[in-house]
NUKOL-744952 format. One record per residue (C-alpha): x negated, y, z negated. Coordinates in steps of 0.05 Angstrom, whole numbers, padded with zeros to 5 digits, always signed. Layout:
BEGIN
XYZ
...
//
This chain:
BEGIN
-01705-00394+01040
-01751-00334+01050
-01726-00263+01055
-01743-00264+01129
-01700-00326+01140
-01644-00296+01100
-01644-00232+01140
-01640-00272+01204
-01568-00290+01186
-01509-00245+01205
-01495-00191+01152
-01425-00220+01141
-01454-00288+01122
-01507-00256+01077
-01451-00219+01042
-01414-00284+01030
-01476-00315+01000
-01489-00255+00955
-01417-00257+00929
-01435-00320+00889
-01490-00284+00851
-01476-00251+00784
-01483-00175+00783
-01547-00180+00742
-01580-00217+00799
-01552-00172+00853
-01586-00109+00827
-01658-00132+00840
-01639-00151+00911
-01627-00078+00927
-01702-00066+00919
-01723-00119+00970
-01708-00080+01033
-01661-00029+01064
-01616-00082+01096
-01605-00121+01032
-01594-00056+00995
-01536-00039+01041
-01504-00109+01036
-01510-00113+00960
-01488-00042+00949
-01422-00055+00985
-01406-00106+00931
-01434-00071+00870
-01401-00005+00885
-01338-00027+00920
-01297-00003+00859
-01304+00060+00818
-01268+00081+00754
-01255+00154+00735
-01236+00161+00662
-01254+00202+00602
-01293+00166+00548
-01295+00193+00478
-01362+00158+00469
-01392+00187+00533
-01359+00255+00540
-01407+00279+00593
-01399+00219+00639
-01335+00240+00675
-01358+00311+00692
-01424+00283+00717
-01388+00231+00760
-01343+00283+00791
-01399+00331+00805
-01442+00277+00838
-01384+00256+00883
-01361+00327+00898
-01430+00351+00918
-01442+00286+00957
-01508+00276+00921
-01496+00201+00913
-01490+00149+00968
-01443+00107+00925
-01383+00142+00956
-01397+00106+01022
-01385+00038+00991
-01324+00051+00948
-01261+00015+00972
-01221+00015+00907
-01210+00074+00861
-01182+00070+00790
-01161+00133+00753
-01148+00122+00678
-01136+00191+00649
-01174+00255+00634
-01154+00274+00563
-01204+00269+00506
-01187+00212+00459
-01130+00190+00505
-01158+00120+00509
-01160+00112+00433
-01107+00089+00385
-01078+00133+00330
-01126+00106+00277
-01188+00115+00321
-01165+00185+00341
-01156+00206+00268
-01224+00178+00250
-01256+00217+00306
-01226+00282+00281
-01245+00264+00210
-01318+00255+00230
-01319+00322+00264
-01285+00357+00205
-01340+00331+00159
-01393+00360+00206
-01424+00291+00217
-01472+00280+00274
-01425+00247+00323
-01429+00243+00398
-01359+00271+00399
-01358+00347+00399
-01286+00351+00376
-01222+00344+00418
-01214+00419+00432
-01286+00430+00454
-01287+00366+00495
-01221+00384+00528
-01249+00451+00549
-01312+00418+00579
-01272+00364+00614
-01220+00413+00642
-01275+00457+00668
-01306+00398+00704
-01239+00374+00730
-01221+00443+00757
-01288+00449+00793
-01297+00380+00822
-01237+00334+00815
-01205+00346+00883
-01270+00346+00922
-01294+00284+00886
-01233+00242+00905
-01232+00270+00976
-01305+00248+00984
-01284+00175+00977
-01262+00172+01049
-01265+00096+01054
-01220+00081+00995
-01164+00033+01013
-01131+00021+00945
-01117+00065+00885
-01094+00048+00814
-01073+00111+00778
-01057+00105+00704
-01020+00167+00679
-01052+00194+00616
-00999+00217+00566
-01036+00282+00553
-01065+00295+00623
-01051+00367+00646
-01000+00375+00701
-01047+00414+00745
-01096+00355+00744
-01041+00308+00766
-01024+00355+00823
-01096+00357+00845
-01100+00281+00844
-01035+00276+00884
-01060+00325+00937
-01127+00289+00942
-01096+00220+00949
-01054+00245+01006
-01118+00266+01042
-01150+00196+01040
-01149+00171+01112
-01152+00096+01098
-01107+00090+01037
-01061+00030+01045
-01045+00008+00974
-01026+00047+00912
-01009+00026+00841
-00983+00078+00792
-00974+00062+00718
-00930+00113+00684
-00945+00121+00610
-00880+00151+00586
-00901+00223+00595
-00883+00275+00647
-00885+00255+00720
-00862+00322+00748
-00926+00327+00790
-00919+00259+00821
-00897+00274+00892
-00897+00207+00926
-00867+00236+00989
-00937+00265+01005
-00963+00195+01020
-00949+00156+01084
-00963+00091+01120
-00977+00048+01058
-00975-00028+01059
-00971-00041+00984
-00933+00001+00933
-00930-00014+00858
-00897+00032+00807
-00895+00008+00734
-00873+00041+00669
-00823+00096+00655
-00819+00171+00648
-00767+00223+00630
-00717+00236+00686
-00741+00173+00723
-00685+00170+00772
-00690+00244+00789
-00766+00249+00794
-00789+00181+00819
-00734+00151+00863
-00727+00206+00917
-00802+00209+00929
-00810+00133+00927
-00753+00124+00976
-00784+00175+01024
-00851+00140+01018
-00820+00072+01033
-00784+00100+01094
-00848+00132+01120
-00886+00066+01113
-00861+00023+01170
-00914-00030+01157
-00898-00038+01083
-00911-00110+01061
-00906-00108+00985
-00860-00068+00939
-00864-00076+00863
-00824-00031+00816
-00821-00044+00741
-00782+00009+00703
-00806-00017+00636
-00769-00044+00575
-00754+00025+00546
-00712+00052+00603
-00651+00095+00590
-00584+00066+00613
-00567+00128+00653
-00632+00120+00692
-00612+00051+00718
-00630+00045+00792
-00609-00001+00848
-00645-00033+00906
-00599+00006+00952
-00630+00070+00924
-00695+00050+00959
-00677+00010+01020
-00613+00041+01047
-00609+00102+01091
-00625+00170+01059
-00564+00213+01046
-00580+00286+01057
-00535+00346+01045
-00528+00381+01112
-00523+00450+01080
-00576+00449+01026
-00621+00394+01050
-00621+00362+00981
-00615+00288+00968
-00542+00279+00952
-00554+00213+00916
-00582+00252+00857
-00547+00319+00868
-00476+00338+00849
-00459+00367+00918
-00400+00340+00957
-00412+00277+00997
-00365+00302+01051
-00423+00344+01079
-00473+00287+01077
-00510+00259+01137
-00550+00195+01140
-00616+00179+01174
-00625+00110+01203
-00690+00072+01190
-00712+00007+01224
-00716-00056+01180
-00780-00066+01141
-00820-00130+01142
-00828-00139+01067
-00866-00201+01047
-00866-00188+00971
-00811-00157+00928
-00818-00151+00852
-00766-00116+00810
-00756-00111+00734
-00696-00077+00703
-00661-00061+00769
-00593-00074+00799
-00598-00118+00860
-00548-00134+00914
-00566-00169+00979
-00520-00149+01035
-00522-00122+01106
-00560-00061+01082
-00616-00095+01043
-00623-00165+01073
-00652-00141+01140
-00713-00115+01102
-00725-00184+01071
-00726-00226+01134
-00800-00244+01124
-00799-00247+01048
-00851-00296+01020
-00855-00275+00947
-00798-00255+00901
-00802-00233+00828
-00738-00215+00791
-00735-00200+00717
-00682-00168+00673
-00636-00160+00733
-00578-00114+00713
-00506-00120+00734
-00437-00098+00708
-00429-00164+00670
-00496-00154+00636
-00497-00118+00569
-00537-00060+00597
-00497-00001+00572
-00506+00007+00497
-00505+00078+00468
-00464+00115+00520
-00398+00150+00512
-00337+00121+00546
-00341+00175+00600
-00415+00165+00613
-00406+00089+00614
-00350+00094+00665
-00392+00141+00708
-00452+00094+00706
-00410+00032+00723
-00378+00069+00780
-00446+00085+00809
-00480+00017+00801
-00423-00033+00810
-00419-00030+00886
-00494-00043+00890
-00501-00097+00837
-00492-00171+00835
-00507-00228+00788
-00572-00268+00796
-00529-00327+00820
-00502-00284+00876
-00573-00261+00894
-00598-00333+00903
-00535-00353+00941
-00548-00295+00989
-00620-00318+01000
-00597-00389+01014
-00542-00367+01063
-00592-00321+01099
-00642-00379+01105
-00697-00338+01072
-00748-00388+01046
-00798-00358+00998
-00862-00392+00977
-00871-00356+00910
-00817-00345+00858
-00820-00313+00789
-00757-00301+00749
-00722-00304+00682
-00654-00317+00715
-00651-00393+00714
-00582-00415+00737
-00550-00471+00779
-00550-00426+00841
-00626-00418+00835
-00637-00493+00833
-00589-00503+00891
-00629-00452+00931
-00696-00484+00915
-00669-00552+00933
-00648-00528+01002
-00719-00528+01030
-00791-00548+01015
-00857-00511+01016
-00860-00473+00950
-00930-00455+00927
-00915-00418+00862
-00859-00424+00811
-00855-00385+00746
-00792-00394+00705
-00788-00353+00641
-00734-00363+00588
-00710-00425+00625
-00647-00440+00585
-00589-00423+00631
-00539-00365+00632
-00499-00390+00572
-00560-00410+00531
-00527-00474+00506
-00569-00536+00496
-00524-00577+00541
-00532-00530+00600
-00607-00523+00588
-00616-00598+00590
-00575-00605+00654
-00615-00551+00689
-00681-00582+00667
-00661-00651+00692
-00639-00621+00759
-00704-00583+00766
-00751-00641+00750
-00711-00694+00787
-00681-00659+00848
-00722-00596+00859
-00795-00606+00840
-00806-00669+00882
-00787-00630+00945
-00847-00583+00935
-00898-00632+00907
-00942-00630+00969
-00949-00554+00969
-00941-00530+00898
-01004-00497+00870
-00978-00458+00809
-00924-00482+00761
-00907-00443+00697
-00847-00462+00655
-00835-00419+00593
-00771-00440+00558
-00743-00400+00500
-00727-00462+00459
-00752-00533+00455
-00716-00583+00499
-00717-00615+00567
-00758-00560+00599
-00817-00580+00555
-00866-00634+00576
-00837-00702+00558
-00834-00774+00580
-00778-00759+00630
-00816-00708+00671
-00886-00738+00661
-00885-00777+00726
-00861-00717+00767
-00917-00673+00739
-00968-00726+00756
-00948-00724+00829
-00966-00651+00840
-01034-00666+00870
-01046-00595+00897
-01032-00561+00831
-01086-00511+00811
-01052-00479+00750
-01001-00510+00703
-00966-00481+00642
-00919-00524+00600
-00893-00522+00529
-00891-00582+00482
-00841-00599+00428
-00862-00594+00356
-00834-00663+00339
-00882-00694+00391
-00946-00663+00364
-00940-00687+00293
-00887-00638+00268
-00825-00676+00243
-00761-00642+00268
-00724-00658+00203
-00778-00631+00157
-00813-00572+00189
-00847-00552+00124
-00885-00617+00114
-00954-00619+00145
-00970-00688+00175
-01036-00717+00154
-01080-00775+00176
-01041-00830+00211
-00977-00788+00212
-01004-00753+00274
-00990-00815+00315
-01043-00796+00366
-01026-00848+00419
-00956-00815+00425
-00979-00743+00419
-00948-00699+00473
-01012-00659+00482
-01053-00722+00493
-01001-00748+00542
-01003-00682+00580
-01079-00681+00583
-01079-00754+00605
-01027-00739+00659
-01066-00680+00687
-01130-00721+00694
-01099-00748+00759
-01092-00678+00787
-01157-00666+00826
-01145-00592+00842
-01124-00570+00772
-01171-00518+00742
-01127-00485+00689
-01078-00518+00642
-01039-00476+00591
-01004-00512+00534
-00955-00468+00496
-00905-00474+00439
-00835-00448+00435
-00780-00438+00384
-00747-00498+00351
-00680-00519+00379
-00651-00506+00310
-00660-00431+00323
-00618-00433+00386
-00553-00418+00351
-00581-00371+00298
-00542-00307+00288
-00606-00269+00301
-00631-00311+00359
-00661-00251+00394
-00709-00239+00337
-00760-00288+00310
-00744-00308+00239
-00797-00325+00186
-00779-00398+00196
-00792-00391+00271
-00859-00359+00258
-00877-00416+00211
-00856-00468+00262
-00896-00435+00318
-00957-00429+00273
-00956-00503+00255
-00945-00526+00326
-01000-00481+00352
-01048-00510+00301
-01030-00581+00321
-01039-00565+00395
-01111-00542+00381
-01125-00604+00340
-01100-00649+00395
-01140-00615+00449
-01205-00620+00411
-01194-00694+00393
-01177-00716+00464
-01236-00750+00496
-01291-00761+00510
-01277-00731+00578
-01334-00766+00613
-01311-00834+00589
-01307-00884+00647
-01347-00842+00696
-01411-00880+00687
-01373-00946+00686
-01340-00928+00752
-01408-00912+00783
-01436-00979+00760
-01375-01015+00790
-01387-00981+00857
-01461-01000+00857
-01445-01071+00839
-01392-01078+00892
-01335-01087+00843
-01265-01065+00863
-01245-00996+00839
-01182-00994+00797
-01119-00988+00838
-01079-00923+00830
-01018-00962+00808
-01053-00992+00748
-01036-00967+00679
-01106-00945+00662
-01108-00868+00664
-01150-00838+00720
-01206-00796+00693
-01227-00734+00733
-01294-00730+00766
-01351-00696+00728
-01347-00635+00773
-01272-00628+00762
-01281-00633+00686
-01335-00580+00686
-01289-00529+00717
-01225-00543+00678
-01200-00493+00626
-01147-00509+00574
-01110-00449+00545
-01073-00456+00479
-01039-00404+00436
-01103-00400+00395
-01158-00396+00447
-01187-00424+00511
-01223-00491+00512
-01275-00514+00563
-01312-00580+00571
-01377-00581+00530
-01424-00635+00508
-01416-00651+00434
-01480-00678+00404
-01447-00703+00340
-01390-00741+00373
-01426-00758+00437
-01400-00743+00506
-01361-00685+00535
-01302-00657+00496
-01258-00595+00500
-01290-00542+00457
-01276-00469+00445
-01301-00424+00501
-01322-00373+00448
-01385-00393+00413
-01371-00355+00349
-01332-00302+00314
-01276-00261+00343
-01225-00314+00363
-01163-00334+00324
-01174-00389+00273
-01115-00434+00258
//
């Protein structure tokens, strides 16, 4: 097709065509004509990153100056902005930072001018151009702001004020790095559709929650809310879903938020907000209770992610005094419930989600998932049950694969099962048939048991050799064979997990040397099995010859495994604990086999 014919198409269609080109091929297209330049530039410059680089110390000031003075046309195409920090050496680890300072102390010719000199140059550029640069990106719709641990507070304030001035901002993601967040005034933002807050900071409940709650209440079209307080939260900073979705309590005399102040609640007044239409809710490390105050906001919920859900029965309070513990429990108990109660509330409210990710695998969850059909994504982490016993884990696994999964086989696209210990949740002969029926599955992640990939359960230290591998019964081979009948599958992840012997260990929460050894051996056997499964194109040419000769194609009910088409094989990726494998032609062995996606070097060798 000539350039004239291409330009006769609508710009939207040309844009779709150009999307399939690699960036290296898009750049020359900008030189063809003005129209193609505009179409390609929208894709090449749709995202911009502002960060300090120790290896290019002049880059950030130059970027900011070009944007602030509007001397570049790139700003017209930017739709996504990422801010990664402004402090010299903030992106380096401790070792790299010390080496940088050592080079400068020796007077070596390095591109780095030293942290103090660079900080002065960067701060001067920030002070002059940061606010104007961000405000010039008037078409930005989404922002990801990663808090630098050493970023100056005044720079954070400038960024906050500038973000509030962006007219089309609809999505924001803020990653707290553990440093100060005193300048983060979320109440300045309004009318967002997607809000994500991850990480932690000192005084989290005092600094983050009031502003976040105000932002939520001033965003009536909010669709997605994700809050991850991090794994290093302080018990006294524990927050509840009610802190965000219930009415704001304001002291009528001082105007302060009485949920975080010590003023009397007798003078409190409440503002009423209409229910939100949340479609996605993701919480980690929060207390959750679904009742008449929170359920109305979840009427249209489609995606739910719950991890490390806290409740009074959970061992959340560790290093607090008796008085502080009693005060905390008094505050969170009315707004907390167990994961079982959460899933029961969803079932009773007839809220049918299509995407679920959780580490709270319990009977109530399976009952809820068995009450309807239509799931598209299921991610179960630590799938062993509340008590953690082998008996309960096996019962839950049987219920899931027999009673739950078949209800969603026509719609399920993503399935990830990550058990803590080996058992019924791993791929095995009992769930093999169910897995093979998930015809719309695009991504699958399952663990295998060490005893079924050549690792004897009774002698974990012995390495099987030669015929001991029992290849025809190898779990990895069986899994690969089963997934050949899944035409939509593009990504298969095969993982390992701890031996069932470790389940009742006194230090089950910490990997022991024996567990590390077990995982290492299983991971090595998984890689061996993947690379010896094949050839992948076996039977394809025979099938073509049968079709040309008029012979009957094998029936689906026959025992011969169905091989994927050549196009399906070419786009399938197998991920193991060691590396990724992709189909490649092997000249020595003949045919197409799974081979490492990395040609040489930096990957893990087992």
